[in-house]
C-alpha positions in Angstrom: 121.3 158.8 138.6 124.4 160.3 137.1 125.9 160.8 140.5 125.8 157.1 141.1 128.1 156.4 138.1 131.8 156.0 138.4 134.2 158.6 136.9 134.8 156.4 133.9 131.1 156.0 133.2 130.5 159.8 133.8 132.8 160.5 130.8 130.5 158.3 128.6 127.1 159.3 129.9 125.9 162.8 130.7 122.6 164.0 132.2 121.0 165.0 128.9 121.8 161.6 127.3 120.3 159.8 130.4 117.1 161.9 130.2 116.8 161.2 126.5 117.2 157.5 127.1 114.6 157.5 129.9 112.1 159.3 127.7 112.7 156.8 124.9 112.0 153.9 127.3 108.8 155.5 128.6 107.5 156.2 125.1 108.4 152.6 124.1 106.3 151.3 127.0 103.4 153.6 126.0 103.6 155.9 129.0 101.2 158.8 128.5 102.5 162.2 129.7 99.1 163.8 128.9 96.9 162.1 131.4 93.6 163.8 132.2 93.3 165.1 135.7 90.4 166.9 137.3 92.2 170.1 138.2 91.8 171.9 134.8 88.1 171.0 134.8 87.7 172.1 138.4 89.2 175.5 137.7 86.9 175.9 134.7 83.8 175.0 136.7 84.7 177.3 139.6 85.2 180.1 137.1 81.7 179.4 135.6 80.3 179.4 139.1 82.0 182.7 139.9 84.0 181.1 142.7 87.4 181.1 141.0 88.9 183.8 143.2 87.9 182.1 146.4 90.8 179.9 147.6 88.5 178.5 150.3 86.2 176.9 147.6 89.2 175.7 145.6 90.9 174.1 148.7 87.6 172.4 149.7 87.4 171.0 146.2 90.9 169.7 146.3 90.1 167.9 149.6 87.0 166.4 148.1 89.0 165.2 145.0 91.7 163.7 147.3 89.0 161.8 149.2 87.5 160.6 145.9 90.7 158.7 145.2 89.8 156.3 148.0 86.5 155.3 146.4 87.1 152.8 143.6 83.5 153.3 142.4 84.3 156.8 141.3 86.8 155.5 138.8 83.8 154.6 136.6 83.2 158.4 136.1 85.3 160.8 134.0 87.6 163.1 135.9 85.6 166.1 134.7 82.4 164.7 136.2 84.1 164.1 139.5 85.5 167.7 139.4 82.0 169.1 138.6 80.6 167.3 141.6 83.3 168.5 143.9 82.7 172.1 142.7 79.0 171.8 143.3 79.5 170.4 146.8 82.1 173.1 147.6 80.0 176.1 146.6 76.7 174.9 148.0 
C-alpha cells in the first residue's frame, strides 16, 4: 500500500503507521484475530492416538478438513468435533 503513495504522501505516512491504522480499523469493526480452527485440536487428537509423527495421517486429516468446508451442515458442529472425526477417519 505504501508503494502506491506519491512521494509527498510517503513523507507523511510510513509502513508502521499504516499497519497501526489498519489494526485500529479491524478492531473497531470487531474483527477477531483469535478464531478457532481445527488444526490445533487435530494435532492434539493425533498425539492422543499415537499418530502424531505420521505425516500420512496428518495429510489425510487436512484433506478431510478441507472437504468438510464444502458441507454447510458441518458448520453446526464445533471445529474440535470436526477435527476429532477427521482424526478417527484417518487412523482407522
